[in-house]
C-alpha positions as CSV (number, residue, x, y, z in Angstrom):
1,M,24.5,-2.2,-24.3
2,K,26.0,-1.2,-21.1
3,I,24.6,1.6,-18.7
4,N,26.6,2.9,-15.8
5,L,24.3,3.6,-12.9
6,Q,25.7,5.9,-10.1
7,T,24.2,5.4,-6.7
8,F,23.5,7.7,-3.6
9,G,21.6,7.5,-0.4
10,P,20.5,4.0,0.5
11,F,21.5,2.6,-2.8
12,R,25.2,3.4,-2.1
13,T,25.3,0.1,-0.1
14,L,25.1,-1.6,-3.5
15,G,28.3,0.1,-4.6
16,E,29.1,3.5,-6.1
17,N,28.5,2.3,-9.6
18,I,26.5,-0.5,-11.0
19,E,26.8,-1.7,-14.6
20,L,23.5,-2.8,-16.1
21,E,23.1,-4.6,-19.5
22,M,20.2,-3.2,-21.4
23,R,18.9,-3.7,-24.9
24,E,19.2,-1.0,-27.5
25,G,16.3,1.5,-27.5
26,E,15.4,0.8,-23.9
27,K,13.8,3.7,-21.9
28,I,14.6,4.9,-18.4
29,S,11.4,3.1,-17.2
30,S,13.2,-0.1,-18.1
31,I,16.0,0.5,-15.6
32,R,13.7,-0.1,-12.7
33,G,13.2,-3.7,-13.6
34,E,16.8,-4.4,-14.5
35,L,17.9,-2.8,-11.2
36,K,15.5,-5.0,-9.2
37,K,16.8,-8.1,-11.0
38,Y,20.4,-7.0,-10.3
39,I,19.7,-6.5,-6.6
40,K,17.9,-9.8,-6.2
41,K,20.8,-11.6,-7.8
42,H,23.8,-9.7,-6.1
43,H,22.3,-8.1,-3.0
44,P,19.4,-10.3,-1.8
45,S,19.4,-8.8,1.6
46,F,18.9,-5.2,0.4
47,A,15.9,-4.0,2.3
48,N,15.0,-0.8,0.4
49,I,14.1,-2.4,-3.0
50,K,10.7,-0.6,-3.0
51,L,12.5,2.8,-3.2
52,I,13.3,2.1,-6.7
53,N,9.7,2.8,-7.7
54,S,9.7,6.3,-6.2
55,S,13.2,7.3,-7.2
56,H,14.1,9.4,-10.2
57,F,16.9,9.1,-12.7
58,A,19.2,11.8,-14.1
59,N,22.2,12.3,-16.3
60,E,24.8,15.0,-15.8
61,S,22.5,17.8,-16.7
62,E,18.9,17.0,-16.0
63,I,16.3,14.7,-14.4
64,L,15.2,12.3,-17.1
65,A,11.7,11.5,-18.1
66,E,10.6,7.8,-18.1
67,E,10.5,7.9,-21.9
68,Y,14.2,9.1,-22.2
69,I,15.9,6.5,-24.6
70,L,19.1,5.2,-23.2
71,A,22.3,5.1,-25.3
72,E,25.5,3.0,-25.0
73,G,27.7,4.3,-22.3
74,D,25.2,6.6,-20.6
75,I,26.0,7.5,-17.1
76,I,22.8,7.6,-15.1
77,T,22.3,8.5,-11.5
78,I,19.4,7.1,-9.4
79,I,18.1,9.7,-7.1
80,P,16.2,8.3,-4.1
81,P,13.3,10.2,-2.5
82,V,14.4,12.7,0.1
83,A,12.6,13.9,3.2
84,G,13.5,16.9,5.3
85,G,12.1,18.9,8.2
């Protein structure tokens, strides 16, 4: 199944949207590994790959738990960690 991943912050250099191919019944936690594979294949010089581990994922209405089960056509946003002062 296909998942549309919207990007922000440092991930925007990968493009505004990334389409990931996932297996039926996969959870949010699986996106991390698939995104790392995608980056290594299509953007090997991306320097912030470790940010994936500390980022959260959301849909249009809420931040999603790692156990959230993905569905075909889901639009998911990766939210990188933010620092302020």
